C-alpha positions in Angstrom: 67.6 86.2 -174.5 68.5 84.7 -171.0 67.6 80.9 -171.6 70.7 82.0 -174.7 72.9 83.1 -172.2 72.2 80.1 -169.8 73.0 77.7 -172.6 75.9 79.8 -173.4 77.6 79.2 -170.2 76.0 75.5 -169.5 78.1 74.7 -173.3 81.4 76.0 -171.4 81.1 74.3 -168.3 80.9 70.7 -170.4 83.8 72.1 -172.8 85.8 72.8 -169.7 84.7 69.5 -167.9 85.2 67.6 -170.6 88.7 69.0 -171.3 89.7 69.2 -167.5 91.1 72.5 -167.2 89.9 75.4 -164.7 91.4 78.4 -166.5 93.3 79.0 -163.8 91.0 79.9 -161.4 89.8 76.1 -159.9 87.4 78.6 -156.9 86.0 80.6 -159.7 85.3 78.2 -162.7 83.7 75.0 -160.4 81.0 73.1 -160.9 78.9 74.8 -157.9 79.2 78.4 -159.4 78.6 78.2 -162.8 75.5 75.9 -162.3 74.2 78.7 -159.8 75.3 81.1 -162.7 73.1 78.7 -164.9 70.3 77.7 -163.1 69.7 81.7 -162.6 70.0 82.9 -166.2 67.3 80.0 -166.9 65.3 81.1 -164.2 65.2 84.6 -164.7 64.7 83.8 -168.3 61.4 81.4 -167.5 59.9 84.3 -165.2 60.0 86.7 -167.8 62.8 89.5 -167.1 65.0 90.1 -170.8 61.7 88.3 -172.9 62.5 91.1 -174.8 61.0 95.0 -176.1 57.6 95.4 -176.1 55.3 97.1 -178.5 53.6 100.3 -176.3 50.3 99.8 -178.4 49.2 97.0 -175.4 47.3 93.7 -176.0 49.5 90.3 -176.6 51.7 91.9 -179.7 50.4 89.7 -181.7 49.3 90.2 -185.5 47.3 87.6 -187.1 46.6 88.8 -190.9 42.8 87.1 -192.4 41.3 84.4 -190.3 42.2 83.9 -186.8 43.2 80.3 -185.6 41.7 78.2 -183.3 38.1 80.0 -184.6 35.8 77.5 -186.5 
């Protein structure tokens, strides 16, 4: 979910840059602020924060029906 949010931030920044607008707040929507926000969201995603709900039964949560993959 955080990776999607980072992609949205980068997409909005790209559109703002392409249309050459600052939405009336040049200090708020500058390159370093948007890049920092996007990279923060990506790093949180890669760290495993906000990766979705966990199941309470333990284990990895993967369910294999029939033959498990990787077993000869």
